[in-house]
C-alpha positions in Angstrom: -12.3 -7.7 -7.7 -11.5 -9.5 -4.4 -13.5 -12.6 -5.3 -10.6 -13.9 -7.4 -8.2 -14.0 -4.3 -8.1 -16.1 -1.1 -9.4 -14.6 2.1 -7.8 -12.9 3.9 -5.8 -11.3 1.1 -2.1 -11.0 1.9 -0.6 -7.6 0.9 3.1 -7.3 1.1 3.7 -4.0 2.9 6.2 -2.0 0.7 7.0 -5.4 -0.7 9.1 -8.0 1.1 10.2 -5.2 3.5 11.9 -7.6 6.0 14.3 -9.0 3.4 14.6 -6.4 0.7 14.8 -2.6 0.5 11.3 -1.3 0.8 9.3 0.1 -2.1 11.7 -1.2 -4.7 11.3 -3.5 -7.7 13.4 -6.3 -6.0 11.2 -6.0 -2.9 8.0 -6.3 -4.8 9.3 -9.2 -6.9 10.4 -11.2 -3.9 7.1 -10.6 -2.2 5.2 -12.0 -5.2 7.6 -15.0 -5.4 6.9 -15.8 -1.8 3.1 -16.0 -2.4 1.7 -12.6 -1.6 -1.6 -11.9 -3.2 -0.6 -8.3 -3.8 1.7 -5.5 -2.9 1.2 -2.2 -1.0 3.2 0.8 -2.0 3.5 4.6 -1.4 3.0 6.9 -4.4 4.4 10.5 -4.5 5.2 13.1 -7.2 8.6 14.4 -8.2 9.3 18.1 -8.8 8.5 17.6 -12.5 5.3 15.7 -11.9 6.3 12.1 -12.3 4.8 9.4 -10.1 7.4 7.5 -8.1 7.2 5.0 -5.3 8.8 6.0 -2.0 7.5 6.2 1.6 9.2 9.1 3.4 8.8 12.8 2.7 12.6 12.9 2.2 15.0 10.6 0.5 17.4 10.5 3.4 16.5 7.2 5.1 16.1 4.9 2.0 18.6 6.4 -0.6 22.1 7.8 -0.8 20.7 11.3 -1.2 19.4 14.0 1.1 16.4 16.4 0.7 12.7 16.4 0.2 11.2 14.1 -2.4 9.2 16.9 -3.8 12.3 18.9 -4.6 13.9 16.3 -6.9 13.2 16.0 -10.6 12.8 12.4 -11.8 16.3 12.2 -13.5 17.9 13.3 -10.2 16.1 11.0 -8.0 16.8 8.1 -10.3 20.5 8.7 -9.9 20.3 7.9 -6.2 20.9 4.4 -4.9 17.8 3.0 -3.1 19.2 -0.4 -2.2 22.6 -0.4 -0.7 21.5 1.1 2.6 19.7 -2.2 3.1 22.3 -4.6 1.9 25.3 -4.4 -0.6 23.6 -7.1 -2.7 20.9 -4.5 -3.7 23.6 -2.0 -4.8 22.3 0.0 -7.8 18.6 -0.4 -7.1 16.7 2.7 -8.1 13.6 4.5 -6.7 11.0 3.0 -9.0 8.4 4.8 -11.1 4.8 3.6 -10.5 4.6 2.5 -14.1 7.5 0.1 -13.6 5.7 -1.5 -10.7 2.6 -2.0 -12.9 4.8 -3.7 -15.5 6.5 -5.9 -12.9 3.4 -7.0 -11.1 1.5 -7.8 -14.2 -2.2 -8.5 -14.5 -2.9 -11.2 -11.9 -1.9 -9.6 -8.5 -3.4 -6.8 -6.5 -1.7 -3.4 -5.9 -2.7 -1.2 -3.0 -1.6 2.3 -3.8 -1.3 4.5 -0.8 -1.7 8.1 -1.9 0.9 9.7 0.3 1.1 13.4 -0.7 0.5 14.3 2.9 2.8 17.3 2.9 1.6 18.5 -0.6 -2.1 17.6 -0.7 -2.9 19.9 -3.7 -0.1 18.6 -5.9 -2.2 16.7 -8.4 -0.8 13.3 -7.4 -4.2 11.5 -7.4 -5.2 12.4 -10.9 -1.7 11.5 -12.2 -2.0 8.1 -10.6 -5.4 7.6 -12.1 -4.1 8.5 -15.6 -1.4 5.9 -15.2 -3.9 3.2 -14.2 -6.1 4.0 -17.2 -3.1 3.9 -19.5 -2.1 0.4 -18.2 -5.7 -0.7 -18.1 -5.3 -2.4 -14.6 -8.4 -0.9 -12.9 -9.5 -4.4 -11.8 -6.5 -5.0 -9.6 -6.0 -1.6 -7.9 -7.1 -0.6 -4.4 -6.6 3.0 -3.2 -5.8 3.9 0.4 -4.9 7.2 2.2 -5.2 8.9 5.5 -6.6 11.9 3.6 -10.3 11.7 2.8 -9.8 14.4 0.2 -7.4 12.1 -1.8 -10.0 9.3 -1.8 -12.7 11.7 -2.9 -10.7 12.8 -5.9 -10.0 9.2 -6.7 -13.7 8.3 -6.5 -14.5 11.0 -9.0 -11.8 10.0 -11.4 -12.1 6.2 -11.2 -15.3 5.3 -9.3 -14.9 1.6 -10.1 -11.7 1.3 -8.0 -12.3 0.5 -4.3 -11.0 2.9 -1.6 -9.8 2.1 1.8 -9.6 4.8 4.6 -6.4 4.5 6.6 -6.7 5.0 10.4 -3.9 5.8 12.8 -3.7 3.7 16.0 -5.1 4.9 19.3 -7.1 8.0 20.0 -5.6 9.9 17.0 -7.4 7.5 14.6 -10.6 7.1 16.5 -12.6 9.5 14.3 -11.4 7.8 11.1 -12.3 4.4 12.5 -15.8 5.5 13.5 -17.7 8.4 12.1 -15.2 9.3 9.4 -15.4 5.8 8.0 -19.1 5.2 8.7 -20.3 8.3 6.8 -17.7 8.3 4.1 -17.9 6.5 0.7 -15.3 3.8 1.3 -15.2 0.1 0.5 -12.7 -0.7 3.2 -11.3 0.4 6.6 -7.6 0.1 7.0 -7.0 0.1 10.8 -3.7 -0.5 12.7 -3.5 -4.0 14.3 -3.3 -2.4 17.8 -6.7 -0.7 17.3 -8.4 -3.7 15.7 -10.9 -6.0 17.5 -13.3 -8.8 16.6 -16.2 -6.3 17.4 -14.8 -3.7 15.1 -14.5 -6.2 12.3 -18.1 -7.2 12.9 -19.2 -3.5 12.8 -17.5 -2.9 9.5 -19.0 -6.1 8.0 -22.5 -4.9 9.1 -21.9 -2.0 6.7 -21.1 -4.5 4.0 -17.5 -3.2 3.8 -14.1 -4.8 4.2 -11.4 -4.6 6.8 -7.7 -4.7 5.8 -5.4 -4.5 8.8 -1.8 -3.2 9.1 0.7 -4.6 10.0 0.7 -8.3 11.1 4.1 -10.0 11.1 4.0 -13.0 13.4 2.0 -16.2 12.7 0.0 -15.5 15.9 -1.1 -12.1 14.7 -2.0 -13.4 11.3 -4.0 -16.2 12.6 -5.8 -14.0 15.2 -6.9 -11.7 12.4 -8.0 -14.5 10.3 -10.1 -15.9 13.2 -11.7 -12.4 13.6 -12.7 -12.5 9.9 -10.6 -9.7 8.5 -10.6 -9.5 4.7 -7.0 -8.4 4.2 -3.7 -8.3 6.0 -0.7 -6.1 5.4 2.6 -7.7 6.4 6.3 -6.9 6.3 7.0 -10.7 6.0 4.7 -12.2 3.3 6.3 -15.6 3.4 5.6 -16.0 7.2 2.0 -14.8 6.6 1.4 -17.2 3.7 2.8 -20.2 5.8 0.8 -19.2 8.8 -2.4 -19.4 6.8 -1.3 -22.9 5.5 -1.0 -21.8 1.9 1.5 -23.6 -0.2 4.7 -21.7 -1.0 
């Protein structure tokens, strides 16, 4: 799937996060207009089993509401404003459904879906996401990622053709994931934090014939250093800066 995109692939982290409210349709739209090859988003389930896009376990930080995401039914979470906390011009923006993002992005850009049911790992999120992907017939542009190997294992059983990236925390906390966990797991990519990425690590992963997608590079210097090391993908909060740093026209 990646052969149709430039290298390194630029993923807009939660959309155009620096200039728009994260994980919203305006944020994803702006990112694509600025030249991102794809978007990265966070998938969760509502109380009534609908797949929505939001990062935190609660709605407090990014909406006008308060409480755990998992306690809201879809109709109730859609009544919240997910834009005006960022800027009044985004007033009225809703927490998007994953299906809406599929429709917005279309068929020619990548979508990295982070499976983020970290507080409710047995909630059925992964299979619901897989059902939506099949319904929209966009298997060829999806990449799964998660810090939970169990999520990626379920995804592999449901949609084996979709590549999976193991996320790794920075520092000592993520050491197992970056080494043994990744090496002996059935993953197509490692997603390490930029602070725990090195040229040697990229070479080790490439020797396994796998990819390295690094989060999160926001300055031209960081983007170009990762490119020089040969990383295959870069997550960024500022896709326009990343695209320009790589000398791509936009």
